[in-house]
C-alpha positions as CSV (number, residue, x, y, z in Angstrom):
1,X,81.2,16.6,18.6
2,X,77.7,15.1,17.7
3,X,76.2,14.4,14.1
4,X,72.9,15.3,13.8
5,X,70.6,12.1,11.6
6,X,67.9,14.4,10.0
7,X,63.9,12.4,10.2
8,X,62.8,12.6,6.5
9,X,60.0,11.5,4.8
10,X,60.0,8.4,2.1
11,X,63.3,9.7,0.9
12,X,66.1,12.2,1.4
13,X,67.0,15.5,-0.2
14,X,70.7,15.4,0.5
15,X,71.3,18.8,-0.9
16,X,69.4,20.0,2.2
17,X,71.1,18.2,4.9
18,X,73.6,19.1,7.5
19,X,77.3,17.4,6.4
20,X,79.7,15.7,8.5
21,X,83.6,15.9,7.7
22,X,86.1,13.6,8.3
23,X,89.2,15.7,9.2
24,X,90.8,13.2,11.6
25,X,93.5,11.0,9.6
26,X,95.6,9.7,12.5
27,X,99.2,8.6,12.0
28,X,99.3,10.1,8.5
29,X,102.9,11.6,7.9
30,X,102.0,12.7,4.4
31,X,100.1,15.5,3.0
32,X,97.5,12.8,1.2
33,X,94.3,13.3,3.5
34,X,91.4,12.8,1.0
35,X,88.6,15.1,1.5
36,X,85.4,13.2,2.3
37,X,82.3,13.4,4.1
38,X,78.8,11.6,5.1
39,X,75.3,12.6,5.3
40,X,73.1,10.8,7.7
41,X,68.8,10.8,7.5
42,X,66.2,8.5,8.7
43,X,63.5,7.5,6.7
44,X,60.0,5.6,7.2
45,X,61.7,2.5,6.0
46,X,65.3,2.7,6.0
47,X,68.7,4.7,7.9
48,X,70.3,6.7,4.5
49,X,73.9,7.2,4.5
50,X,75.6,9.4,1.7
51,X,79.3,8.5,1.7
52,X,81.6,10.7,-0.3
53,X,85.2,11.4,-1.1
54,X,86.7,13.8,-3.1
55,X,89.4,12.0,-5.1
56,X,90.4,12.1,-8.8
57,X,90.9,8.5,-10.3
58,X,90.7,6.9,-6.8
59,X,92.2,3.4,-6.4
60,X,90.2,0.2,-7.0
61,X,90.8,-0.6,-2.9
62,X,89.7,2.6,-1.7
63,X,87.1,2.6,0.4
64,X,84.1,4.6,2.4
65,X,82.6,3.2,5.2
66,X,80.1,3.6,8.2
67,X,80.2,1.6,11.1
68,X,77.3,1.4,14.2
69,X,76.8,0.0,17.4
70,X,75.7,-3.6,17.3
71,X,78.1,-4.4,15.1
72,X,77.3,-2.7,11.9
73,X,80.1,-2.2,9.2
74,X,79.5,-1.4,5.5
75,X,82.4,-0.3,3.1
76,X,81.5,1.1,-0.6
77,X,84.4,1.4,-3.1
78,X,84.5,3.0,-6.1
79,X,82.4,1.2,-9.3
80,X,79.5,0.6,-6.6
81,X,80.4,-2.3,-5.1
82,X,78.8,-2.4,-1.7
83,X,80.5,-5.2,1.3
84,X,78.4,-5.8,4.7
85,X,81.4,-7.0,7.0
86,X,80.7,-7.2,11.1
87,X,78.7,-10.1,10.2
88,X,76.1,-8.8,7.7
89,X,72.2,-9.6,7.1
90,X,71.1,-6.1,6.7
91,X,70.2,-6.3,3.4
92,X,71.5,-2.8,2.8
93,X,71.5,-1.4,-0.9
94,X,74.0,1.1,-2.2
95,X,73.6,3.2,-5.3
96,X,76.8,4.6,-6.7
97,X,77.6,8.1,-7.0
98,X,80.1,10.5,-8.5
99,X,80.2,14.1,-10.3
100,X,82.0,17.0,-10.0
101,X,80.6,20.0,-8.1
102,X,82.4,23.1,-6.6
103,X,84.8,21.0,-4.2
104,X,85.8,19.3,-7.4
105,X,85.8,15.5,-8.2
106,X,83.8,12.8,-6.3
107,X,82.9,9.4,-5.9
108,X,80.8,7.5,-3.4
109,X,77.1,5.6,-2.7
110,X,74.0,6.3,-1.1
111,X,73.1,3.4,0.9
112,X,69.8,2.6,2.5
113,X,70.1,0.2,5.5
114,X,66.5,-1.4,6.1
115,X,65.0,-0.5,9.6
116,X,63.7,-3.6,10.4
117,X,67.1,-5.5,10.2
118,X,68.7,-2.4,11.5
119,X,66.5,-2.2,14.7
120,X,67.2,-5.7,15.5
121,X,71.4,-4.7,15.5
122,X,70.7,-2.0,17.5
123,X,68.0,-3.6,19.9
124,X,66.0,-0.7,19.6
125,X,64.0,0.9,16.7
126,X,65.8,4.2,15.3
127,X,63.4,7.3,16.2
128,X,63.7,11.1,17.2
129,X,65.6,12.1,19.9
130,X,67.5,8.5,20.3
131,X,71.3,9.1,20.1
132,X,73.2,5.6,18.2
133,X,76.9,5.3,18.2
134,X,79.3,5.3,15.1
135,X,81.8,6.2,12.7
136,X,82.5,7.2,9.3
137,X,86.0,6.1,7.5
138,X,87.7,6.9,4.3
139,X,90.8,4.3,4.1
140,X,93.0,2.8,1.7
141,X,95.5,-0.4,3.0
142,X,97.8,-2.3,0.1
143,X,96.1,-0.2,-2.8
144,X,98.1,0.3,-6.0
145,X,98.9,4.0,-6.2
146,X,100.6,3.9,-2.8
147,X,98.2,6.7,-1.2
148,X,97.6,4.3,1.7
149,X,95.7,6.4,4.1
150,X,93.0,5.8,7.1
151,X,90.5,8.9,8.0
152,X,88.2,8.9,10.4
153,X,84.8,11.5,11.4
154,X,85.6,10.5,15.4
155,X,88.8,9.8,16.6
156,X,90.1,6.2,17.3
157,X,93.3,3.9,16.2
158,X,93.7,3.3,12.6
159,X,92.9,-0.2,11.5
160,X,92.7,-1.9,7.9
161,X,88.7,-2.4,7.2
162,X,89.8,-5.3,4.8
163,X,91.0,-7.4,7.5
164,X,88.5,-9.2,9.5
165,X,90.4,-9.6,12.4
166,X,91.3,-5.9,13.1
167,X,87.3,-5.5,12.0
168,X,86.2,-7.5,14.8
169,X,88.8,-6.0,17.0
170,X,87.5,-2.7,16.7
171,X,83.7,-3.9,16.9
172,X,84.7,-5.4,20.0
173,X,85.8,-1.9,21.2
174,X,84.9,0.9,18.8
175,X,86.1,4.1,18.4
176,X,82.5,5.9,18.0
177,X,80.9,9.2,18.5
178,X,77.3,10.0,19.1
179,X,74.9,10.1,16.0
180,X,71.3,11.9,17.1
181,X,68.2,11.8,15.7
182,X,66.4,15.2,15.2
183,X,63.3,16.4,13.8
184,X,63.4,19.4,12.0
């Protein structure tokens, strides 16, 4: 499966972009699999990522994360907090989002990853026709609600995104899929 990153002008219209649904919850023995999704767009100065989880009253430690080749790993939390893992230094920005639509109540963030530092991490500048490797996660480990889970866009082994050792191990041997930049 390939996820498409649409080339846009200065800012994306997320209502017009394709959605990538997180359907894989490896090892999940219970029925708690929060519906989560991601959208990607490449702008003139940033890679934009919208992360959303349909979850009422999320645990404060619940997280939505995006990982890209080059050791990029960003996590957002309910309340708008953004955490750069895997080396940081991207200068990413997050805008908290949340509301209700026909699918239910959701929370999440719109992320902007500046192209200059992202290009340095990737070793090349994102452009139409290029394929990057990455993954998206919805997880909760050690939460207060008892609803721990791990979901991913592309299949991979579950790991604790709050544990630096496990994050380093994942980034050294990632479970990534293809993210292809298109110009339509």
